[in-house]
N, C-alpha and C positions, 0 to 999 in steps of 0.2 A: 452331495450335490456339487461341491467345488473340488477340483483336482489341482495339484501343484502344476504350474506352468513355467516354462523357461522363456524369458523375454530378453530382448537385446537393448542395452543402454544406449540412448541417443547421444550421450556425451562421450563416453569412453569406448563404446563399441563392444564391451564385454557382455557375456550372457549372465543373467541373474535369475534366481528363483522367485516367482510370485506365488507364495504358498497358499494353500487352501484357506488357512486361517486369515491371511491378509486379504484374500478375495472376499471372505465373509465379512470382515471389518469394512471393506470398501462398500459392499452391498448395503450393510446396515446404515452407513453414513449417506447413502444415496449417490455415491460416486459412480459414474458410468464409464469413465476412462480408466484403462490400466495405467500403472506408473510407466513413465517413459525413461526414467533414470534409475540406476541401481542404487541401493541404500547409501553407498559411499558418495556417489555424485549428488544424490539428494541432500545429504548432510552438508557437502561442500557448497552447494547452491544456496542452501538455507543460511549458512554462515556468511557467505558473501553478501546476500541480501540484508542480513542483520547488520553487517558492518558498514552499509551504505548510509546509515542514519535514518531518521524519520521514525523513531520509536520501534524499530525492528520489523517494520512492515514493508521495507523496500522503497519507501517514499523519499524523495529528495526534498531538501529544504526549499521552501518557496522563496522566490526572489521578492524582495521588499523594495518599495519605492518611497522616496521622501515626499512629504506633503505637509501642508499647513491646515489645521482644523478650521473649518468655516465658522464654528461657533465660538470656540475659546481662543483661537489663534496660536496654539502651541504647535511646535514642529513635531511631527509623528511619522510613522511609516505605515504603508498600506500594501496589501498583496496584489495590487494592480497599478498600471501606469495611469495616473490621473490625466484626463484629457483637457481639463480646464473649463469645460462647459457645464459641469455639475459640481455641486459642493462636495467636499471630502471632510469626514469627521474623524476625530481621534476615537479611541476605544471608549473612553468615558462618556463622550457626547453622543456617540452612535448608539450605545446600549439602550438608553431611555427612549430614543426615537424608534428603534425597531420594535420595542414592546408596545408602544402607543399606536402603531400602525396596524394592529390586528383587530 
């Protein structure tokens, strides 16, 4: 059903083989697109993404902003810029509030 194909890497421009067994694997996983990078460039891209932080998923660290908890008054940090028109809570004070609102 599947036959080996020669594809061209979008990063390095070299041709690489997309084997019948790899095509079968892609089909089993439900992938509809062929790989755009050769195995070497895929590995390099994966390593680059892993080294950017965020637990290996390519996520960047969130910017945190200083705030004062509206309940207990301690200084804390939050992942958004407080506007001043709504109360901001530290993690300990926010947790019970979020559970009681369901």
